N, C-alpha and C positions, 0 to 999 in steps of 0.2 A: 608895711607888712605886719608890724606889731599891732596896729589898730585893726587891720582886717582880721587877724587871728583872734583878737579879743571879741570882735563882733560875732565870728563863727562860734567861739566858745560860749558866748552869751546866748546865742540862739539854741545851741545844743542843751545848755542848762535849762532854758525855758521849755524846750520840748520834753526834757526829762522830768521837769516839775509837773507839767501837764499830764504826762504819762502816769506819774505817781498819784496825782490827784484823781485821775480817772479810775485807777485801781482801787483807791481808798473809797471813793464814792459809789462807783458802779458795781464793784464786786459784791458788796453786801446785798444790793438790790437783786443781782443775778442769783445769789445764793438763796435769798428769800423767795424769789420766783420759783426756783427749782424745788425748794422745800414745799411750797404750796402745791406745785404739780404732783409731788410725791404723795402728799396727804390726800389730794383729790383721787389719785390713782388707787391708793390703798382703800379709801372709803368706798369707791364704786366697785372695787373687786369684791369687797365683803357684801355689798348689796346684790351683786350678780350671783353670789353664792347662796342667796336666799336669807341672808342675815339682816338684822335691822340695827346697824350701828348708829351711834349718835353722830350728828354732823360736827366735824371739827370746828371749833370757834373761829379759827383763822379763815375758814371758808365763808363765814357769815359776816365778816367785817365789811362795812359799806365801802371802805377805800379799795377793796379788791374788785370793784366793779369792772375795771379795765381787764383784769385777769379772766372775768367771766367770758368775755368775747372769744378768747382763744382756748382757755383751759376747759370750759364747760361745753363749748360748741360740739365736740364729738359726742359727748354724752347726751346732748339734747337730740341728736340724730340717731341715737342707739336703737337697735331693733327690740331691745327688752323694755317693755312698758314700765316696769318698776324703776329702771334707771332714769327714764325720762321724768317720772313722777318726782323723784328725789331732786332732779334739777329744778323743777318748778318750785319745789319747797324752798330750795336755797334762794332762788330769785325772790320769792315772797318774803322770807324772813330777813334777808339782807336789804331788800328794797324798802320795806316798811320801817326798818330801823334807821335808814339813811336820812340825814337832814338836808343834804344837798339835792335840789330838784333834779339835776341831771342824772344822778344815781337812781333816783326813784323812777324817772322816766325810762331809763335803760331797763330796769327790772320789769316795768309795765310792758315795754316793747317785746321782751322775750315771753312774757306770760300771754300776751295777745297771740303770739305765734303758737303758743301751747294750746290755744282754743281750737286750733286746726289739727291737733293730734289725732292720729287714726284710731287710737284707743279712746272710746267715748268716756271712760272713767277719768282718764287724764285730762281730756278736754273740759269735763265738768269741774275737775280740780282747779285747773287754770282759771276758769271763770269765777269760781268761788274766791280765789286769791285776789282777783282783780277788784272785787267789791270792797276790799279793805284799803284801797288807795284813794287819794283825793282826786277831784276832778282835774286839777291842773297838773297831775302826774301823767296825763294822757296827751301826747303830742298829736299834731295834725295827722301824722302818719299812722299812729295807733288808732285814732278815730276812724280813719279811712279803712283800716283793716276791719274794724267792728262793722262798718257799713257793708263791707263785702260779705261778712258773715250773715248779715240780715238778708242781703240780696240772694245769697245762695241757700238760705234757709238751712243753716247748719244744725248739727246735733245740739241738744239742750237749747232749743230755740226760744222757749219762754224766758229763761234767764238772760239770754242774749238780748231779747227785746227790752228787758228791764235795764240792762246795761246801757243800751242806746238811749233810754229815757233819762237815766242818771246823767249821761254826758250831754243831754239836750241836743241830740242830732236832729234838729227840727226839719232839715231837708228830707228826712225819711218819714215825716208824719203821715202823709197820705199812703205810703207803702205799708206802714204799721196799721193804719186804720182798716186796711183790707182784712187784717187778721182778727178784727173785732167782730166780724160778721159770722152769721150762721154758716156752718159747713166746716169750720175750723174746730179743733178739739177744745174743750172747755178751758184747759190750763193755758193754752195759747191765747184764746179770746180774752181771758182775764188779764194775762200779762200784757197784752197789747193795750188794754184799757188803762191799766195803772201806769204803763209807760207813757202814754199820751197825757195822762193827768200830770205826771211829773214834768211834762213840757208845757204845763198850764193850759191844756186844751179843755175848753169849757164843756164841750159836748161829752167828752170822755169822762170828765170829772162828775158831771151830772149823772151819767149812767152808773158810775162806781157808787156814788152816794145813794142813788135810788135803790140799788141792790142791797147795800149794807144796812140801810135804815129799815128795811123790811125784815131783817134777821133778828131774832130774839138774842139778847146779849147772854153769852155763856162762855165757858172755858174755850170751847172750840172756836168761837168767833174771836175772842181776845188773843188766842195763841196762833190762829191760822190766818185770820183776815186783817186784824189790826196792824200787824207788821207791814202789810202792804199799804195801809193808810199812812203809816209813818213814812214808808218809802216815797209816796207821792209828794210829800212835803207841801201839799196843798192846804191852804188856810182853812177851807171848809172841812177837810178830813180831820185836821188837827183839832179844830173846834168841836167836832163831834166826839172825838176821843176825850177831850177835856170835860165835855158835858156828861159823858158816861162815867168818868172818873169821879164826878161830884155826887153821884147817886149812892145811896146807902143800901140799895137792893143787894141781897146776898145771892147772886146768880153764878158765882164761881166757887171753886173748891180749893182747899188748902193743898199744898204740894205733897204733903205727907200721905202716901197711899194707905198707910196703916191707921191713920187717925184723920180721915177726911172729914172736914167740916165746911159748911157753906160760909163764904166770906164775900165782902164787896169786891167786885172786879177791879176797883180802883187801885188796889195794891200792885197788881201786875201792870196796869196802865201807867202808873207813875214811873215805873222802871222803863217802860217803852219810850216815854216822852223825854227822859233825862238826856240822852245823847244829842237831841235835835233842837232843843230850846236854849237859846242864849241866856246866860245868867240864871239858869235853873238852880234851885236851892240845894240840890243834892247831886252827888256824883255816884257812879256805879263802881263796884269793885271788879276784880278780874272775872268773877263768876257771873257778872251781870246783875248782882243784887245792889239795892240802894245801900250806901254806906251809913247805916244807922243801927242803933241798938233797940230802937222803939219804932216799929213799923206803923203803929196806930198814930203816934204823934207825927211821924214823918208824912203820912198821908194827909193829915189835917193841915200841916204846914204847907204842903204843895197845893192843896185846895185853896187855901187863903192867898197863896202867892199868885195864882192865876186870877183870882178876884181883883187883886190889887194891880196886876200887870196885864191888862187887857190888850196892850199894844206890844206883846212879846214878839221877839224875832225868831223866825224859824231858820235854822242853819241848813244850807243846801250843798255844802262842799263835799259831803260824804254820801256814800250810797244809802 
């Protein structure tokens, strides 16, 4: 009887220890979850009232990805467009700052759903946010959703076409080729061409370069057309940009509207090339400018770098 009593007491003590452990470990987590819920509720109450509050830092922590699924879900379905827009912003900022691929993929999943938002402004916002992620942040399910957007010819169709090209959804090539033909609006035709070029389609690339080479180089071409050449990541398109960058013709103007002066277009082109060439001699700052105190010297250095590195590598993991 004594031994049996000791066994029962031992089991009770073990259960009590586990109960205390559970309180010590789980209670802070529960408290933190409740605190996050409260912050989210307060934040969106202010947004609903027409205010523009700063997003609480706790909502942007990548480790809160699991909370997104439950805490943010009702707000993603909210009838107020401004509420949904803020949800997409949270997904974007949290996702792009996350190092773990599963967290980034979760953010992308929610943003892809945002592309179907009934408010076209929100749909466009979600699309813009998606272009800031890497290719491997898109799961098979996310890619299938993008394919469905193409098939249904959703709003903001031209950027959706370019997103498909970035993801190299090659099984859509012939569907996309249809939109390069006469009868489609010009913006869609061009987006379809550069999308196919991103997928290394020779016919589309040939047509893109035929059109671009006919245009005189100017600010308009450098600012409006060259970004699409960068997007294609095609060797021929990049070579053409490097070729133009090497020229001394002053076909562009300084950014200062009050003191406009003609300058070589190479200054802007060397900024455009920086993010996509591996081992590039300069980086960009947050505003997109080359990190240098002497732009003239920097342009010369970049020109010389391309002469010495004719086998440069074009990076394709970004939009």
